[in-house]
C-alpha positions as CSV (number, residue, x, y, z in Angstrom):
1,M,102.0,100.6,199.8
2,K,105.1,102.7,200.5
3,W,106.5,105.9,199.0
4,T,108.8,103.8,196.8
5,D,105.8,102.0,195.1
6,S,105.4,104.9,192.6
7,L,103.8,102.9,189.8
8,D,101.2,101.3,192.1
9,I,100.5,104.7,193.7
10,A,100.2,106.4,190.3
11,I,97.7,103.8,189.1
12,E,95.6,104.3,192.2
13,L,95.7,108.1,191.9
14,A,94.8,108.0,188.2
15,E,91.7,105.9,189.1
16,R,90.7,108.1,192.0
17,H,91.3,111.4,190.2
18,P,90.6,110.8,186.5
19,D,90.0,114.5,185.7
20,V,93.2,115.8,187.3
21,D,96.2,116.7,185.1
22,P,99.2,115.4,187.1
23,N,101.4,118.0,185.3
24,A,99.5,120.7,187.1
25,L,99.4,119.1,190.6
26,N,101.5,120.6,193.4
27,F,103.5,118.4,195.7
28,V,101.5,119.4,198.8
29,D,98.3,118.0,197.3
30,L,100.1,115.0,195.8
31,M,101.5,114.0,199.2
32,R,98.1,114.4,200.9
33,W,96.4,112.3,198.2
34,V,99.0,109.6,198.5
35,M,98.7,109.4,202.2
36,E,94.9,109.2,201.9
37,L,95.1,106.1,199.7
38,P,93.7,102.9,201.3
39,G,96.6,100.6,202.1
40,F,99.2,103.3,202.2
41,A,101.3,102.6,205.3
42,E,104.1,105.1,205.5
43,D,104.7,108.3,207.4
44,Q,105.0,111.7,205.8
45,S,108.5,112.0,207.2
46,H,109.7,109.3,204.8
47,C,108.6,111.4,201.8
48,G,110.8,113.7,199.8
49,E,110.8,115.7,196.6
50,K,112.4,112.9,194.6
51,K,109.8,110.3,195.7
52,L,107.0,112.8,194.8
53,E,108.6,113.5,191.4
54,A,108.8,109.7,190.7
55,I,105.1,109.3,191.6
56,Q,104.1,112.3,189.5
57,Q,106.1,111.0,186.5
58,A,104.6,107.6,186.9
59,W,101.1,109.1,186.9
60,I,101.9,111.2,183.8
61,D,103.2,108.1,182.1
62,E,100.1,106.2,183.2
63,T,97.7,108.8,181.7
64,D,99.6,109.0,178.3
């Protein structure tokens, strides 16, 4: 997975952290959790606020 795979990442995060409200998650923790996912193969330097926002929004959509 890469930073642009926001839906796939969101699904994985929702499964790994079912009790977390993605609306309340800060970007530092979100980035760390994404980078800890198995199969995630990108560097932190390729991440930005817009990519994290897309992941967070996909996660919010996934939990609704």
